[in-house]
C-alpha positions in Angstrom: 185.6 -60.6 51.7 185.5 -63.8 50.1 182.7 -64.7 47.6 182.7 -68.4 48.5 181.3 -67.7 51.8 178.3 -65.2 50.6 174.6 -66.4 50.1 174.8 -67.3 46.5 172.3 -65.2 44.6 170.3 -68.7 42.6 171.8 -71.9 45.2 174.1 -74.6 42.9 171.5 -77.0 44.1 169.4 -76.0 41.5 171.9 -75.9 38.6 171.7 -79.8 39.7 168.0 -80.5 39.7 168.4 -78.6 36.9 170.3 -81.5 35.2 167.9 -84.3 37.0 165.0 -82.9 35.6 166.4 -82.8 32.0 167.1 -86.8 33.0 163.6 -87.4 33.7 162.9 -85.9 30.5 164.9 -88.3 28.6 163.7 -91.4 30.4 159.9 -90.5 29.3 161.1 -89.2 25.9 163.1 -92.7 25.3 160.5 -94.6 27.1 157.4 -93.5 25.2 158.9 -93.7 21.8 157.5 -96.9 21.5 154.0 -96.6 22.2 154.0 -93.7 19.3 155.6 -96.2 17.0 153.2 -99.4 17.5 151.9 -99.4 14.1 154.9 -98.8 11.8 156.5 -101.3 14.0 153.9 -104.4 14.3 153.4 -103.4 11.0 156.9 -104.1 9.9 157.9 -106.9 12.7 154.3 -107.9 12.1 153.1 -108.1 16.1 149.8 -108.7 17.3 148.6 -106.5 20.4 149.6 -109.5 22.4 152.9 -109.9 21.3 153.3 -106.6 21.5 151.8 -105.5 24.8 154.8 -108.5 25.5 157.5 -106.1 24.6 155.9 -102.8 26.8 156.4 -105.6 29.5 159.4 -107.0 28.7 160.9 -103.4 29.6 158.5 -103.0 32.5 160.0 -106.4 33.9 163.7 -105.6 33.2 163.5 -101.7 34.9 161.8 -103.4 38.0 164.0 -106.5 38.5 167.6 -104.0 38.1 166.4 -101.5 40.3 167.6 -102.5 43.8 171.0 -104.0 41.8 171.2 -100.6 40.2 169.9 -98.5 43.5 173.1 -100.3 45.6 175.1 -99.3 42.8 174.6 -95.7 42.6 175.0 -95.8 47.0 177.9 -97.2 46.4 180.1 -95.7 43.1 177.3 -92.2 43.6 175.0 -91.0 41.2 177.8 -88.9 39.0 179.3 -92.2 37.6 176.4 -94.5 38.0 174.0 -91.9 36.0 176.1 -91.6 33.7 177.2 -95.1 32.9 173.3 -96.0 33.3 172.1 -93.2 30.8 175.2 -94.6 28.6 173.8 -98.2 28.2 170.0 -97.4 28.1 170.7 -94.7 24.7 172.7 -97.6 23.8 169.8 -100.0 24.0 167.4 -96.8 22.5 169.3 -96.3 18.9 169.1 -100.5 19.0 165.5 -100.7 18.8 166.0 -99.4 15.5 167.7 -102.2 14.1 165.6 -105.0 16.0 164.3 -107.3 12.8 161.8 -110.0 14.8 159.8 -110.1 17.3 162.7 -112.0 19.7 165.2 -109.4 18.9 162.7 -106.3 19.9 161.6 -108.6 23.0 165.2 -108.3 24.6 166.2 -105.5 23.3 163.3 -103.6 25.1 164.2 -105.7 28.2 167.8 -104.7 27.9 166.6 -101.6 27.5 164.4 -101.4 30.6 167.9 -102.8 32.2 169.3 -99.6 31.8 166.8 -97.6 32.5 166.3 -98.6 35.9 168.8 -97.0 37.6 167.8 -93.6 36.7 165.4 -93.1 39.3 167.8 -94.2 42.0 170.4 -92.4 40.7 168.3 -88.9 40.9 167.2 -89.9 44.3 170.9 -90.4 45.8 171.3 -87.3 44.4 168.6 -85.5 46.1 170.0 -87.0 49.3 173.1 -85.5 49.3 172.7 -82.0 47.2 168.9 -80.8 48.2 167.9 -79.9 52.4 165.2 -81.9 54.0 162.3 -79.0 53.6 162.9 -78.9 49.8 162.9 -82.5 48.8 158.9 -82.7 48.4 159.2 -80.2 45.4 162.4 -80.7 44.2 160.9 -85.0 43.7 158.3 -83.3 42.4 159.8 -80.7 40.1 161.8 -84.1 38.6 159.2 -86.2 38.1 157.4 -83.4 36.4 160.1 -83.5 34.4 159.3 -86.8 33.1 155.6 -86.1 32.3 156.5 -83.2 30.2 159.4 -85.3 28.0 156.4 -87.7 27.5 153.5 -84.9 26.8 155.7 -83.6 24.4 157.1 -86.3 22.9 153.7 -87.9 22.1 152.6 -85.8 19.0 156.7 -84.7 18.5 158.3 -88.4 17.8 154.9 -88.9 16.1 156.1 -86.2 13.1 159.3 -87.4 13.5 158.7 -91.1 12.8 156.3 -89.6 10.0 159.4 -87.3 8.3 162.0 -90.1 9.5 160.4 -93.2 9.9 161.0 -95.5 13.2 164.2 -96.7 13.1 166.0 -93.6 12.5 163.9 -91.6 15.1 165.4 -94.8 17.5 168.5 -93.9 16.4 168.3 -90.3 17.0 167.2 -90.6 20.8 170.4 -92.4 22.0 172.7 -90.2 20.7 170.7 -87.6 22.6 171.1 -89.6 26.0 175.0 -89.9 25.2 175.2 -86.2 24.8 173.5 -86.1 28.3 175.5 -88.4 30.4 178.8 -86.7 29.2 177.8 -83.4 30.4 176.6 -84.8 33.9 179.9 -86.6 34.4 181.8 -83.5 33.5 179.3 -81.2 35.6 178.5 -82.9 38.3 180.5 -83.9 41.5 178.4 -86.5 44.0 178.8 -84.4 47.1 178.0 -80.6 47.3 181.0 -80.2 49.3 183.7 -81.8 46.6 182.4 -79.0 44.2 184.3 -76.5 43.4 181.5 -74.1 42.4 179.2 -74.3 45.7 179.5 -71.5 48.2 181.1 -72.9 51.5 178.0 -71.0 53.0 175.9 -73.3 50.7 177.7 -76.7 51.7 177.3 -76.0 55.3 173.5 -75.4 54.7 173.2 -78.3 52.9 175.5 -80.4 55.0 173.7 -79.4 58.4 170.0 -80.2 56.9 170.4 -83.2 55.4 168.8 -85.1 57.7 165.9 -84.3 59.7 168.3 -84.5 63.1 171.3 -82.4 61.6 173.3 -85.9 61.8 173.9 -88.8 59.5 175.4 -92.1 60.8 176.9 -94.1 58.6 175.3 -97.9 58.3 176.4 -100.8 56.4 173.1 -102.4 54.1 171.8 -105.3 54.1 168.8 -106.7 52.2 167.7 -108.3 55.1 166.9 -104.6 56.9 164.8 -104.0 54.5 162.9 -107.0 54.5 162.0 -106.3 58.3 160.6 -103.2 57.4 156.8 -102.2 57.6 157.3 -98.8 55.6 159.8 -101.1 53.2 156.7 -103.0 52.8 154.4 -100.4 52.8 155.9 -98.2 50.7 155.9 -101.1 47.7 152.3 -101.8 47.7 151.2 -98.4 47.4 153.8 -97.5 44.6 152.7 -100.8 42.6 149.0 -99.0 42.7 150.1 -95.6 41.6 152.5 -97.3 38.6 149.4 -99.7 37.6 147.6 -96.5 36.8 150.1 -94.6 35.0 151.5 -96.7 33.1 148.8 -97.6 31.5 148.8 -93.5 30.5 152.5 -94.4 28.8 151.6 -97.3 27.2 148.4 -97.4 25.9 146.8 -95.0 25.8 148.1 -93.5 22.5 146.7 -96.5 20.8 143.5 -96.8 23.1 142.3 -93.2 21.8 143.3 -93.6 18.4 141.4 -97.2 17.9 138.3 -95.9 19.8 137.7 -92.7 18.4 139.4 -93.3 14.9 142.0 -90.8 15.6 145.0 -90.1 12.9 148.6 -90.6 14.9 148.8 -86.5 15.2 145.2 -86.2 16.4 146.2 -89.1 19.1 149.5 -87.6 20.0 147.6 -84.5 20.6 144.7 -85.7 23.0 147.0 -88.7 24.8 149.5 -85.8 26.1 147.1 -83.8 28.3 146.9 -86.9 30.9 151.2 -86.2 31.1 150.9 -82.7 31.1 147.6 -83.1 34.3 150.4 -85.3 35.7 153.8 -82.8 35.6 151.2 -80.2 37.3 150.8 -83.6 40.0 154.1 -83.7 40.7 154.8 -80.2 41.3 152.0 -79.7 43.2 152.1 -82.4 45.0 155.5 -81.6 45.9 154.6 -77.9 47.2 152.2 -79.8 49.2 154.4 -82.2 51.0 156.9 -78.8 51.8 154.1 -76.7 52.7 152.7 -79.2 55.6 156.3 -80.1 56.7 157.0 -76.1 57.3 154.3 -76.4 59.3 155.8 -79.1 61.9 153.5 -82.3 61.1 156.2 -84.2 59.3 154.1 -87.4 58.8 151.0 -85.7 57.3 153.2 -83.9 54.9 154.0 -87.5 53.2 150.9 -88.6 54.1 148.2 -86.0 52.8 149.3 -85.9 49.7 148.9 -89.0 49.0 145.8 -90.1 50.3 144.3 -86.8 48.0 145.5 -88.5 45.2 144.6 -92.2 44.9 141.5 -90.8 46.0 141.6 -88.8 42.4 142.9 -91.3 40.3 140.4 -94.1 41.6 137.6 -91.2 40.8 138.8 -90.4 37.3 139.7 -94.0 36.2 135.7 -95.0 37.0 134.2 -91.7 35.7 136.2 -92.2 32.0 133.9 -95.4 31.1 130.9 -92.9 31.3 132.5 -90.6 28.4 131.2 -91.5 25.3 133.4 -88.7 23.7 137.3 -88.1 23.6 137.2 -84.4 25.1 135.3 -85.9 28.2 137.1 -89.4 28.2 140.4 -87.6 28.3 139.1 -84.8 31.1 138.5 -88.1 33.6 141.6 -89.9 32.7 143.6 -86.2 33.4 142.4 -86.2 36.7 143.4 -90.0 37.1 146.8 -89.2 36.1 147.0 -85.5 37.9 145.8 -87.9 41.0 148.3 -90.6 40.8 150.8 -88.4 40.0 150.3 -86.4 43.1 151.4 -89.4 44.9 155.0 -89.6 43.0 156.8 -87.2 45.3 155.3 -88.1 49.2 156.6 -91.8 47.9 160.3 -90.7 46.9 160.9 -88.1 49.7 159.9 -91.4 52.3 162.3 -93.0 50.7 164.7 -90.6 51.6 163.2 -90.4 54.9 163.2 -94.3 55.5 166.8 -94.9 53.9 169.0 -91.7 54.5 172.3 -92.8 53.3 170.7 -95.8 51.4 168.3 -93.5 49.5 169.3 -95.7 46.0 168.5 -98.8 47.7 165.3 -98.1 49.3 163.9 -96.0 46.4 165.3 -98.6 43.9 162.9 -101.5 45.7 160.0 -99.4 45.8 160.4 -98.4 42.4 161.0 -102.0 41.7 157.2 -102.9 43.1 155.8 -100.0 40.9 157.4 -101.3 37.8 156.1 -105.0 38.5 152.7 -102.8 38.4 154.1 -101.3 35.4 154.6 -105.3 34.0 151.2 -105.9 35.4 149.3 -103.2 33.3 151.1 -103.8 30.0 149.8 -107.3 29.6 146.3 -106.5 31.5 145.0 -104.0 29.5 145.2 -106.1 26.1 144.3 -109.9 27.6 141.3 -108.3 30.2 139.6 -106.5 27.0 140.4 -109.7 25.0 138.7 -112.1 27.1 135.7 -109.6 28.0 135.2 -107.2 25.4 135.6 -104.3 27.3 138.1 -101.9 29.1 135.9 -101.5 32.0 137.3 -104.6 34.2 140.8 -102.7 33.6 139.8 -99.7 34.7 138.0 -101.1 37.8 140.2 -102.8 38.9 143.1 -99.6 38.7 140.4 -98.0 40.6 140.2 -100.8 43.8 144.0 -100.6 43.3 144.4 -97.1 44.0 141.6 -97.5 46.9 144.1 -99.9 48.7 146.9 -97.9 48.3 145.0 -95.6 50.3 144.6 -98.1 53.5 148.7 -98.3 53.2 149.4 -95.0 53.3 148.0 -94.9 56.6 149.9 -97.0 57.9 152.7 -95.4 57.1 155.4 -93.8 59.3 158.1 -91.7 57.8 159.2 -91.5 61.2 160.9 -95.0 61.6 163.6 -95.1 59.5 165.0 -98.5 58.7 167.1 -99.9 61.0 170.5 -100.6 58.9 173.7 -101.8 60.8 175.7 -99.4 61.9 179.0 -99.5 61.1 180.8 -97.2 63.4 179.4 -94.8 66.3 181.9 -92.6 65.5 181.2 -91.8 62.0 179.0 -89.5 61.8 178.6 -86.3 59.6 177.8 -82.9 61.6 
C-alpha cells in the first residue's frame, strides 16, 4: 500500500503551525525588547517619556500603514516568499536599533521596523487559509497568537537579564540574528500550498483542499480596495480590532515602565510581574480558539465567532476598571491579567472572521483589520503618557479603554461572518474542488 495515501499519525500541517507559532513568539520578543530597554535607551540618548512615547507610536504607525500592502503581497507572492522577506527586513532593523545614536535615528529605525513586522500576521493568515481546514482555524489562530504572548512574557525578564549582562545594543544585535535564522528555515521547509509539499500525504492534501472553504469550493476573484470599503463586515472588524489593540498594546509598551515606577521595582521584578498579563493573554488566545471551534462544530457558524469575542471584550472592560481600585502590585496585576485575557479572547474570532469573509484574499483582509487595530496601538502609545501628564492620573486612560471595549461588543453583535466580501470573480470556471 502507498504510504502517501495513508492518514498520517501527525498531520504535516501541524508542523507548519509550529513554524508560525515560533514566528509569533519572535514578533513579540523583538517588539517588546525596546520597552524593557527603555531606561538604558532613554539615558543613553537623553530622551523624555514623551519622546519615547513617539518612538513607540512610530513603530505602531509603520506597522499599521503597511498591513494592507503587505497583506496583498502575501496574497500575490505567497506566504513562503513574503514571510521570508519581511522577517529578514524587520530583523535587519531590529539589529540596527542597537546602532542608533539619537532620537531621530531611533524614531526612523523603529518606524521601518514596524513596516517590516506589518507583513507577519497577514502572511500567517494566508498560510492558515491554505493549510488549515475551517473546523480547526479557531484553535490554530489561538495557538499562533498565544505564541506572541508567551514570547513577550518570557522576553520581559529574559531580555532584562541579557541587557544587564550584554548591554542594550548587543541585545538588539542578537535578536536580529535570530530573525534571519527563522527566515532561512521557513523558506527552505515551507510551501505555499500543501498540495505542492513533497512530505504531505495524499490523504492530508485531499482533506485540506475539500475543507478550506465552508462550502468546499473556492472561487478565484480579483482583489479591489473598493470591495473592502463597501463591506460592512470589514468596517465592523476594523472597529472592534482598534479597541482590542488599544487595551493590549498598553501591556506591550507602557505596563513594564508603569509598574516599575508606580511600585518602585527593579528591572527583574518589573519584568516578572509584567509577564503575568501576557501569559494570561496566551491562555485567553488558546481558550478562545478552542471555544470558536467548539461552537462551530455544534453547528452555530455566526455565534462561534461572536460569543468568544463578546465574552472577551466584557472581561477586558471589567479588568481595566477594577485595576483602578487596586493599591498594591499583586491585585493590580491580577485585574490587568483579566483584562488582557479578555482582550486576547477577541483575537482568534477576529482572524478567523478574516478567513471567513476574505477567503483567497485573507492576507489583504486580515491586514486591513490589523491596520485599524494598530492605529489603536499608535493611539495607546501616545495616549498613556499624554493623558497621565495632562491629568496627573492613569484613570482617564483606563476608562477610555473600557469604553472602547464596550463599543466593540456592539460592533460584534452586528457582524455577519457568513457574508463574505464581494470581490469580482475572474472566471466562473476557475474553481478548486
